[in-house]
N, C-alpha and C positions, 0 to 999 in steps of 0.2 A: 480592414477585414476583421470581423468579430471572431475572436478565438473560439468561442463556444461552438460555432458551426463546424470547427475542425475536431475539437476534443470530444464532442458528443458521439459522433460515429466511431471514433477510435475507442472510447470506453465501451460502447455497445458491442463492438466486434470483440474486444478483449474479454468481456463477460460471456459472450456467446462461445468463444473459444474455450474459456474455462469450463463451461457446461459440457462441451464436447469431450473434454478430458476426464470428466467425472463419471463415476459409477455409483449406483445406490449404496454399495457396501462401503464407499468412502466415508459415508456419514455414520457408519457403525463401528469404526475403529476404536472409538472411545470405550465401547463395551469390552473389547479384547485387550486394549493397551491404554488404560486410563492415564498412567503416569506421564508419558510423553505428550499426550493430548492436553492434559492439564497444564503441563509446563509451557507449552506453546500458547495456549489461550490466556493463561495468567500473564505471560510476557507481553502478548499483543494488546490485550484489552485493559489490563491494570497497570503494568510497569511502564509501557510506552507513554501513555498520557501523563503519568506522574513525572517521568524523566523529562518529557518535553516541557512541562510546566516549569520545572526547575531551571531548564535552559533559558526559557523566556525570561524568568526572573533574573537569572545571572547576567544575561546580556541586555536587560532593560529595554526590550524591544518596544516599538510603537504598537498601539493596539492592533492595527491591521496586520503587521508582521507577526504579532503574537497569535492572532487568530489563524494565520496561515501556517505557522509552525504546529499549532495544536491540531489543525485539520490534517496535516501529514500524519501525525501520531495516531489519529483515529481511523486511518484508511488502511485496511489489511493488504498484504503483499500482492495478491493476485497470482496469475499463472506464471509470471516471470520467476517467482521464488521457486517454483517446481523445477525450472530449468537450472537455476543456480545450485539447487540442492543436488541435482543429478551430476552437474559438473564437479561438485565438491565431493562426490562419492558419499552423499548423505542417504537418508532413508526416504526415497521418493514417495512411497506409499503414505508415510507419515506426513510428508509435505503436502501432498494432494488432499489428504483428509483435513489437515489444519486449514488449508485454503478454503475448502468447502464449508467447514464449520464457521470459520471467522467471517466469511463472506455473508453468511446468513445472519449471524449474531450482530455484526456491525451495521446491518440495515437499520437496526433499532438503537444500538448504542451510539452511533454517530450523531443522530439528532439530539439524544439526551445529553451527551458530553459537550457537544458544541453549543447547545443551549446554555449550559452552565458557564462555559468559557465566554460566550458573547455577553452574558449578563455581568460577568466579573469585570469585563473591560468596558461595559456599556456606559459608565459614567464619563468616559473620555472619548467616546466615538458615537457617531450617529448610526453605525451599522447595527442592524437588527436581524435576527434569524427567524424566519417563518418555519417553525419546526415541522408543521404538517406538510408544507411544500417539500421540505427536504426528505421527509419520510416517503411521500408519494414518488418523488423523483428517484430515490434509491430503489424503490420497488420497480418502477418502469424501466430504468436504465441498467439496473443490476439484476434484480431477481428474475424479471421476465426473460432477458437474454440467457441467463444461466439455465433456467428451466427449459427453454426452447432447445438449447444445446444438449442438455441432459436427455431430453426426450428423443432427440435425433440419435444420440449415442446408443440409446436403448433400442429404438426401432430400426435404425439403419446403421449398425456398428461399423461396417466397412466404409461406407461413404463418410461417416462422421470422422473416422480415423484419417482418411485421405484429406478431408477438409481441415482437420486439426493440424496436420503436418504442414499445410500451406499457410494457415493463419498464424501459427506460432513463429514462422520465419518472417512474417510481415510486422509482428508486434513491435519489435525494437526499432526498425526503421521508421515506423509510424510515430513512435514517441520522439525520435530524433527530429523528424519533420516538425512536430508540434513545438518542441523546444526551440528549434531554429526560428520558426515564425513568431513565437512569443518573444524571443530575444530581439528580433528586428523591431517589433512594435514597442517594446519597453526597455530598450537597451540602456537608456540613461538611468532609469531606476535600478536596473540589474547591475550595471557597472558600478554605480555609486554605492550599492549595498552589498556587492559581491563578497568583499573581504569579511565583513561581519556575519552576513548570512551564511557564507561558505563555511566559516569556522563553526557557527552554531549548528548547522545541519550535519557537518562532519562529526561534531561532538555528539549529536543525537544518534547518529548511526553507530558510532563506536560504543557509546554508553549502552545502547539497547542490545547490541551484539554481546557486550560483556554481561549484561543482565541475563540474556538468554543462556550464555555459557554457565553462569552461576546457578540458574534454575536447573539446568541439566545436571550439574554436579551435585546439587542438593538432593535431587530426585534419583541419583545413581543411574542415569541413563547410559546407554552404550555410546561408543564413539560415533557411529553413524547417526544415531538419534541426536547427539549433541550438535553435530554439524548442521543438521536440519533445523534444530531449534534456534541456533545462532542466526541462520539465514532468515528463517520465518519471522523472528522477532525484530531483526535488524533491517528488513526490507519492506518498504511501504509502497502503496499504489499512488504514484504521483499523478497519473491521469485522472483518478477519481477525485483527488484533492483539487486539481485544477478545474474539473467539471463543477464541483460544488461551489468553488470560489467565483467562477465566471457566470454561472447559471443565472439567467434573468429571473428565475423563480425562487432563488435562494439568496446568496449574497450580492450577486451582480456587481462584483468589484474585482477587477483584474490585479490590483495591487496585492490582494490577499493571496493570489496565485503565485506571486514572485518567489516566495520561499520554496514552493513545490517544484518550480522550474530549476532552481539551483540544486535542490535536493536530488532531482532526477539525474543530474550530472554527477554529483558527488557519490550518490548511492552506487552507480555502476562502477566508478573508480575504486571505491572501498571494497565492494563485494567481489569484483574481479581480482583485486589484490589478495583478498582472503582465499578465494578459490586457488589462485596461483601458489600461495603459501602452503595450503593443504596438499596440493599435488606434489610440491617439492618435498614436503615432509613424508608423504607416502612413498615417493620414489627413493 
C-alpha cells in the first residue's frame, strides 16, 4: 500500500478543517497585537529551522534523515495546535491567528528552505527537490482546502461549525491510523533508528518550546500568550511533512518521512505532558 494515498486525503481534510475554524479577522490580529504574532512567527519560521539544523549537525544524521528533520521544522503546527492551546489555557485567538498566518507564509518558505537544505546535502545524496512542484502541491493541498473551508465558514457559518466539530474529532485518530500503517510498512527502519531519531525529535520539541518561552519572555507577553507561543513554536504538522516526503511529485522517498512518523508520537507525548503540568500548576 502506498502511504501517499492515505496521507493526501488526511492532509486535505485537516487543511479544510483549519479553514472552517478561521475567520477573516484572524488574519488581522497582527495589526492589533503585533508583539505576540511576531514572537510566534519568528519562532516558527526562523528559530525552528535553525534549531533543527543544529540538531542534525549534532546527531550527524544521514542526508535523508537530515532532510526529514528539516522538513518537520518547516511545517507549521496546523489546527491541532489550537486544541492544545485551549487545553493549556492559552490564548486561542492568538493560536488561530498564528496558524492562519504561518499556513500562508510557509506555502512559500517551505520550498525556499528545503531547496537550500537539499542543496546542502546534495553532494552525498541523489535526492533532488523540484521546487516548483512543491510550491504547486502546497497550493493545491493546503491553500485551496483552507480557502474552501474559509468560504464555507463565511457563507454557511452554522453548517461550517457543525462540520468542524465532527472533523476535529477525526483528526487525531486519522493521524494515528497513518502512523500505524507507516510503521507496519517500515518497521525495520523505524525500530533500528527509533532511539537516535526519538532523542533527536524530542530534543527538537523541547528546544523549540524553550525558544518559544524565551521569545515570549523577551517580548514581555502575558502568561496566556506565553503558553500559546510555546505550543505554536513547539508543535509541527507531521502530516504535511509526510506528504511532502512521500509525494511522487516532490521527494517520493518514504525514508525521509520516518523522522516525521517518530515526531508525531513524541510530539503528542511531550505536548500532553506540558498541558498536564500547566493544569497542575493552575490548580
